[in-house]
LOFIVEX-732745 format. One record per residue (C-alpha): z, y, x; residue in three letters. Coordinates in steps of 0.5 Angstrom, whole numbers, padded with zeros to 4 digits, always signed. Each point is the difference from the previous one (the first is absolute). Last residue first. Layout:
ZYXala ...
***
This chain:
+0224+0047+0147val -0004+0003+0006val +0004-0001+0007asn -0001+0005+0005phe +0008+0001+0002his +0000+0007-0002arg -0004-0002-0007his +0006-0005-0001ser +0005+0005+0000ser -0004+0005-0004pro -0002-0005-0006thr -0007-0002-0001val -0005-0002-0005pro -0007-0001+0002arg -0006+0005+0002gln +0003+0004+0005leu -0005+0005+0004pro -0004-0004+0005glu +0001+0001+0007asp +0005-0006+0001ala -0006-0005-0003ser +0003-0004-0006gln +0002-0007+0002gln -0003-0006-0003ser +0005-0005+0000leu +0001-0004+0006pro -0002-0008+0000thr +0006-0004+0002ser +0000-0004+0006lys +0004-0006-0001arg +0007-0003+0001lys +0001-0005-0006val +0007+0002-0003lys -0003+0006-0004gly -0004-0006-0004leu +0007-0003-0002asn +0002+0007-0003thr -0006+0001-0004met +0000-0007-0003ile +0007+0001-0002gly -0001+0007-0003leu -0006-0003-0004tyr +0003-0001-0007glu +0005+0004-0001thr -0001+0006+0005thr -0008+0000-0001leu +0001+0000-0008leu +0005+0005+0000ser -0004+0005+0004glu -0006-0001-0004gly +0000-0004-0006ser +0005-0005-0004ala -0001-0001-0007glu +0006+0002-0005arg -0005+0004-0004pro -0007-0001+0002gln -0003+0003+0006pro -0006+0005-0001gln -0007+0000+0003leu -0004+0006-0001val +0003+0004+0006glu +0000+0007-0001glu -0005+0004+0004ala +0004+0004+0005asp -0005+0002+0005leu -0005+0003-0004asp -0004+0004+0005pro -0002+0007-0002glu -0007+0001+0003thr -0002+0001+0007leu -0004+0006+0002asp +0004+0002+0006ser +0001+0007+0003asn +0008+0000-0001leu +0000-0007+0002gln -0003+0002+0007lys +0005+0006+0000ile +0005-0005-0001ile -0002-0005+0006phe -0001+0006+0004gly +0007+0003-0001ile +0003-0007+0002gln -0004+0001+0006arg +0003+0007+0002asn +0007-0003-0002leu -0001-0005+0005asp -0003+0004+0005pro +0006+0006+0000asn -0002+0006+0004glu +0000+0004-0006glu -0007+0003-0003lys +0000-0006-0005ser +0005+0004-0004tyr -0005+0006-0001cys -0006-0005-0002his +0004-0003-0005leu +0000+0007-0003ile -0007+0001+0000glu -0001-0007-0003glu +0005+0002-0006val -0005+0006-0001ser +0003+0001-0007met -0007-0002-0004glu -0001-0006+0004lys +0007-0002-0001ala -0001+0000-0008glu -0006-0004+0001gln +0003-0005+0004arg +0006+0000-0005val -0006-0001-0006ser -0003-0006+0004pro +0006-0004+0001ile +0000-0003+0007cys +0004+0006+0002leu +0006-0002-0003ile +0001-0005+0006ser -0002+0004+0006tyr +0005+0005-0002leu +0006-0005-0001ala -0002-0003+0006gly +0000+0007+0004asn +0007+0002-0003val +0003-0007+0001tyr -0003+0000+0008pro +0002+0008+0000arg +0008-0001-0002ile +0002-0002+0007glu -0003+0007+0003his +0006+0004-0003asn -0002+0007+0002glu -0004+0000-0007his -0007+0002+0000gly -0002-0006-0004leu +0005+0002-0005val -0005+0006-0002asp -0006-0005+0000thr +0004-0005-0005leu +0002+0006-0004val -0007+0003-0001lys -0003-0007-0002leu +0005-0001-0005val +0000+0006-0003his -0008+0000-0001arg +0000-0007-0002ala +0004+0001-0006asn -0002-0006-0004glu -0003-0003+0006ala +0007-0002+0003cys +0001-0004-0006lys -0007-0003+0001arg +0002-0002+0007lys +0007-0003-0003gly -0004-0004-0005lys -0004-0003+0006thr +0006-0002+0004arg +0000+0003+0007leu +0003+0006-0002cys +0006-0003-0002leu +0001-0002+0007asn -0002+0006+0003leu +0005+0004-0005leu +0006-0004+0002leu -0002+0001+0008ala +0000+0008-0001ala +0007-0001-0004ala +0003-0004+0005tyr -0002+0005+0006gln +0002+0006-0004leu +0007-0003-0001thr +0001-0002+0007tyr -0003+0007+0003asp +0005+0003-0005ser -0003+0004-0006leu +0000+0008-0001cys -0006+0001+0004asp -0004-0005-0004ser +0000+0004-0006asp -0007-0003-0002gln +0002-0007+0002leu +0005+0000-0006glu -0005+0003-0005asp -0005-0006+0003val +0006-0005-0001leu +0001+0002-0007trp -0007-0001-0002asp -0001-0007+0003ile +0007-0002-0003leu -0003+0001-0007asn +0003-0006-0003ala -0006-0004-0001ala -0001+0001+0008ile +0007-0003+0001met -0001-0006-0005ala -0007-0002+0004thr +0003+0001+0007gln +0006-0005-0002gln -0005-0005-0002ser -0003+0000+0006arg +0005+0000+0005arg +0001+0004+0006leu +0002+0006-0005ser +0007-0003+0000leu +0001+0002+0007lys -0002+0007-0002gln +0004+0000-0006leu +0006-0002+0004ala -0001+0006+0005val -0001+0005-0006leu +0007-0003-0003val +0003+0001+0007asn -0002+0007+0001glu +0002+0002-0007arg +0007-0003+0001thr +0001+0003+0006leu -0001+0007-0003ser -0004+0005+0003asp -0005+0001-0006lys +0006+0000-0005glu -0001-0006-0005glu -0003+0001-0006thr -0007-0002+0001arg +0000-0005+0005leu +0007-0003-0004ala -0004-0001-0006glu -0006-0004+0003met +0005-0004+0003leu +0004-0001-0007pro -0007-0002-0003lys -0003-0005+0006leu +0006-0005-0001leu -0001-0002-0007val -0005-0006+0001pro +0004-0003+0005ile -0004-0005+0003gln -0003+0004+0005ser +0007+0001+0003leu +0000-0007+0002tyr -0006+0000+0003val +0002+0006+0004arg +0006-0003+0002gly -0004-0006+0003glu -0004+0004+0004ala +0006+0004+0003leu +0000+0008+0000ser +0000+0000-0008ala +0007-0003+0000phe +0003+0005+0005ala -0003+0006-0004asn +0003-0003-0007ile +0007+0000+0004leu -0001+0007+0003arg -0002+0002-0007ala +0006-0003-0003met +0004+0004+0006tyr -0003+0006-0002gln +0002+0000-0008arg +0007-0002+0002val +0001+0006+0005ile -0003+0005-0005glu +0005-0002-0006asn -0003+0001-0007lys -0003-0007+0000ser -0008+0000-0002arg -0002-0005+0006met +0007-0004-0002leu -0004-0002-0006gln -0004-0005+0005leu +0007-0004+0000leu -0002-0002-0007thr +0002+0003-0007lys -0004-0002-0006gln +0001-0007+0001lys -0006-0005+0000thr +0001-0002+0007ser -0006-0003+0004tyr -0001+0005+0006arg +0008+0000+0000glu +0000+0004+0006leu +0004-0005+0004leu -0003-0006-0002asp +0004-0005+0003asn -0005-0003+0003ser -0003+0007+0002ile +0006+0002+0003phe +0002-0006+0004ala -0008-0001+0002gln +0001+0007+0003leu +0006-0002+0004val -0003-0006+0003thr -0006+0004+0002asp +0004+0005+0003arg +0004-0006+0004gln -0007-0004+0002glu -0003+0006+0003gly +0003+0007+0001pro +0007+0001+0000leu +0004+0003-0006ser +0001+0007-0001arg -0006+0001-0004thr +0002-0005-0005leu +0008+0002+0000arg -0002+0007-0002thr +0001+0006+0005gly +0006+0002+0003pro +0002+0008-0002arg -0003+0007+0002thr -0003+0002+0006phe -0005-0006+0001asp -0004+0000+0006thr -0003-0007-0001ser -0006+0004-0004gln -0002+0004+0005val +0000-0006+0005ala -0004-0004-0004ser -0005+0006-0001gln -0001+0000+0007arg +0001+0007+0003met -0004+0007+0000gln -0002+0001-0007ser +0006-0002-0002ser +0004+0005+0004phe +0001+0006-0004leu -0001-0002-0007arg +0004-0006+0001val +0006+0003+0003phe +0000+0006-0005val +0001-0006-0006ser +0005-0003+0004gln +0004+0006+0001leu +0000+0002-0007tyr +0002-0007-0002glu +0006+0000+0005pro +0002+0007-0003ser +0001+0006+0004ile +0007+0003-0001met +0000+0007+0002lys +0004+0002+0007gly -0004+0006+0002ser -0003-0004+0006val -0002-0005-0005thr -0003+0005-0005ala -0004+0003+0006glu -0002-0007+0003leu -0003-0002-0007ser -0004+0007-0001asp -0003-0001+0007val -0002-0007-0002leu -0003+0003-0007glu -0003+0006+0004ala -0004-0005+0005ile -0003-0004-0006lys -0002+0006-0003his -0003+0002+0006leu -0004-0006+0001lys -0003+0000-0007arg -0002+0007+0001val -0004-0002+0006tyr -0003-0005-0004ser -0002+0004-0006ala -0003+0005+0005ile -0004-0005+0003arg -0003-0002-0006arg -0001+0007-0003asp -0004+0001+0006ser -0004-0006+0000glu -0002+0002-0008ile -0001+0007+0002met -0005-0002+0006his -0004-0005-0006leu +0000+0007-0004his -0003+0004+0006leu -0005-0005+0001gln -0003+0000-0007his +0001+0007+0000met -0005+0001+0006ala -0005-0005-0003gln +0000+0004-0006thr -0001+0007+0004gly -0005-0003+0004ile -0004-0002-0006ser +0001+0007-0003ser -0002+0003+0006val -0007-0004+0001tyr -0001+0002-0008leu +0001+0007+0002ser -0004+0000+0006leu -0006-0003-0004leu +0001+0005-0006arg -0001+0006+0005pro +0006+0005+0000thr -0002+0006-0003asn +0007+0001-0003ser +0001+0003-0007pro +0004+0006+0000lys +0007+0000-0001leu +0002+0005+0005thr -0004+0006-0002gly +0000-0001-0008ser +0008-0001+0001leu +0001+0006+0004phe -0005+0004-0005pro +0005-0002-0006glu +0007+0001+0003leu -0001+0007+0002lys -0002+0002-0007asp +0005-0004-0002lys +0005+0004+0004leu -0002+0007-0003gln +0000-0003-0007pro +0007-0002+0001ile +0002+0006+0002trp -0003+0005-0005ser +0005-0001-0005asp +0006+0002+0004gln +0005-0005+0001phe -0001-0001+0008leu +0000+0007+0001asp +0007+0001-0002lys +0002-0005+0005phe +0004+0005+0005ser +0003+0004-0006pro +0004-0006-0003his -0001+0000-0007val -0004-0006-0001thr +0003-0003+0006pro +0006-0002-0004asp +0006-0003+0004pro -0003+0001+0007val +0001-0006+0004phe -0007-0004+0000pro -0004+0007+0001leu +0004+0002+0006ala -0006-0003+0005tyr -0005+0004-0004tyr +0002+0006+0004pro -0002-0003+0006leu -0007-0001-0002phe -0003+0007+0002lys +0004+0000+0006ala -0003-0006+0003thr +0005-0004+0004gln +0002-0004-0006ser -0007-0003-0001leu +0001-0006+0005ala +0006-0002-0005ala -0005-0001-0006gly -0002-0007+0002arg +0007-0003+0000thr +0006+0004-0002glu -0004+0005-0004leu -0003-0006-0004tyr +0007-0003-0001arg +0002+0007-0003lys -0006+0000-0004phe +0002-0007-0003arg +0007+0002-0001ser -0002+0007-0004ile -0005-0004-0004arg +0006-0005-0002glu +0004+0006-0002glu -0005+0003-0004phe -0001-0007-0004glu +0008+0000-0001ala +0000+0007-0003arg -0005-0001-0005asp -0003+0007-0001his +0003+0005-0005arg +0000+0007+0003gly -0007+0000+0002pro -0004-0006-0002his -0007-0001+0003arg +0002+0005+0006arg +0007-0003+0002leu -0003-0007-0001pro -0006+0001+0005tyr +0005+0003+0005ile +0000-0006+0005thr -0007-0002-0002phe -0003+0007+0002his +0005+0000+0006ile -0003-0007+0003his -0007+0003-0001leu +0002+0006+0004tyr +0002-0004+0006phe -0006-0004-0001glu -0005+0006+0000leu +0004+0002+0007ser -0001-0006+0003gln -0008-0001-0002ala -0001+0007+0002glu +0003-0001+0007thr -0004-0007+0001asp +0004-0005+0005thr +0004-0005-0004asp -0004+0001-0007lys -0007+0000+0003ile +0001-0005+0005glu +0003-0005-0005ser -0006+0000-0005pro +0002+0003-0007ile -0002-0006-0004asn +0007-0005-0001glu +0005+0006+0002thr -0003+0005-0005trp -0001-0006-0006leu +0007-0002+0001glu +0002+0007+0000phe -0003+0002-0006phe +0002-0006-0004val +0007+0001+0002lys +0000+0008-0001pro -0002+0000-0007asp +0000+0007-0002gly -0005-0001-0005asp -0005+0005+0003asp +0001-0003+0007phe -0001-0007-0003ser -0007+0002-0003ser -0002+0004+0006leu +0002-0007+0004leu -0003-0004-0005asp -0007+0004+0000lys +0000+0000+0008gln +0001-0008-0001ile -0006-0001-0005ser -0005+0004+0004his +0001-0004+0006val -0001-0006-0004lys -0006+0003-0003ser -0003+0001+0007asn +0002-0007+0003arg -0003-0003-0006val -0006+0005+0000thr -0002-0002+0007asn -0006+0004+0001val -0006-0004+0001his -0004-0001+0007pro -0007-0002-0002lys -0001-0008-0001ser -0005-0003+0005ile -0006-0004-0002leu -0003-0005+0005lys -0007-0001+0000gly +0000-0003+0007lys -0004+0006+0003gly +0005+0005-0004lys +0006-0003+0002cys -0003+0000+0008glu -0002+0007-0001lys +0007+0002-0003asp +0004-0003+0005phe -0004+0003+0006cys +0001+0007-0003asp +0007-0002-0001val +0001-0002+0007thr -0003+0006+0003glu +0005+0004-0004glu +0006-0004+0002phe +0004+0006-0003glu +0007-0004-0001gln +0000+0002-0007phe -0008-0002+0000lys +0001-0007+0002leu +0006-0001-0005tyr -0005+0002-0006glu -0005-0004+0003lys +0004-0006+0000ile +0003+0002-0007ile -0007+0001-0003gly -0003-0007+0003leu +0006-0003-0003leu -0001+0003-0007asp -0008-0002+0001ala +0002-0007+0001glu +0005+0000-0006thr -0006+0003-0005ala -0005-0005+0003leu +0005-0006-0001ile +0002+0003-0007asp -0008+0000-0002gly -0001-0007+0002met +0006-0003-0004thr -0003+0004-0006asn -0007-0003+0001thr +0003-0007+0001glu +0003+0001-0007gly -0006+0003-0003ser -0004-0006+0002ser -0005+0000+0005met 
***
């Protein structure tokens, strides 16, 4: 047998002897004398060694260190260190019920209060003494209040109010040379008797330790759930308070702006009403010509007129174009420019047109970062960007512009967002997270992203859940994100949400947990195409529309059953780009 094998065998035997010793120690602690005898005989018969019970030197040294630190801080007059150690290490049943302990604690507070007066009589730091007096007052009003009924302690309740205790006859004993040594003589035996090492058997200590760890973990999960409920109640109270403030202002004759009324209306009722109804309730001014036109042929004609006349000057080489209105000093001008862009982005051909404007994203990102949180300009810009994120080229540009970081920070402060803004922000984040570049961006700060997404999953607006679930599911395909999620106990947090009576949510959470525990490697969904068109060569959509549109139109006239595209299961988290309006009608773009 090699030396390595010999060492391994020796380690196993030593561990086995320790385990048997721990079992015997527990049996003796419980006074199972006959069982101990049988245990000894059987171990001897099998040639098993039992380690002898040994004193826990680690525990003894820790107790000694605590006692030493307490006495050292007593000598140094350091109340902060002393009472931190006192609170942590003196059992509550002794501090709260033992009269000797209560009396000693009272005099210790006096010792630390007058310490500067004894150390530097006549030239002590007045500010430090005042701070100690304040601490003593707090003690007298809390833990020390019960002793005010005892005659020997009663005079000391006047100590905080005496200008110079060193010359007051009631406190002359405190400044005698013998007072501190006498107090220390009481403190030392008290600590020795109270901080003595426990004779608890090691098996019981190990069991209590493991149970404590589990209990702490469960307590942590309960705290997360409680925080989520509290946040939900606070949001509801804020909404009610805002409505009451508005009504109070109108009763007192104050002017309420239409914009403010609309923002309140959207925040209060958008989660209970169809979004289209909320948007159509416009308290401000008539909408733009495009959104006012009738759906169908009339709207298509208006849109084509705007595009054919290049309303937003996509091909312009001028320094200033219509998009410069997004930087106007007039808030109304910026708002209506944002509305127009949002109107374009609401229609498929409009999105194609906007995607051909290379400078579009910059002023929109500027508006997100500079406009007020509750401004209609900012809201329209966010919604327009969300609709544009249905297009791959725009997703790439938004990820490169660090829009993911902005969205995560925005969702972190979800209590300050309207339900409408919150919904579009979550949907936009989902669309960007579906891209491999977006997933990798989230992986750069995985802990922060996971914390925000799991928190916002508990928001009272349940319409955002499909987008949050989809984003979580998507980024968890990155191994480093999965590892971070496991360290953060994300699975346990998700289980808290799955307790709700919501079968759809529970099934989606099941998919997310399955993704979290998978061993998949990172997929490369965004590999760049090898074949690239030559200059002026038609490709993609332009090729289809110029060469084959007529063929496809004629084919459309033939009546036949079309083969439906493969649909995503309704149970699974979203895995394709969506916009809130389409998702409500179960259409995935």
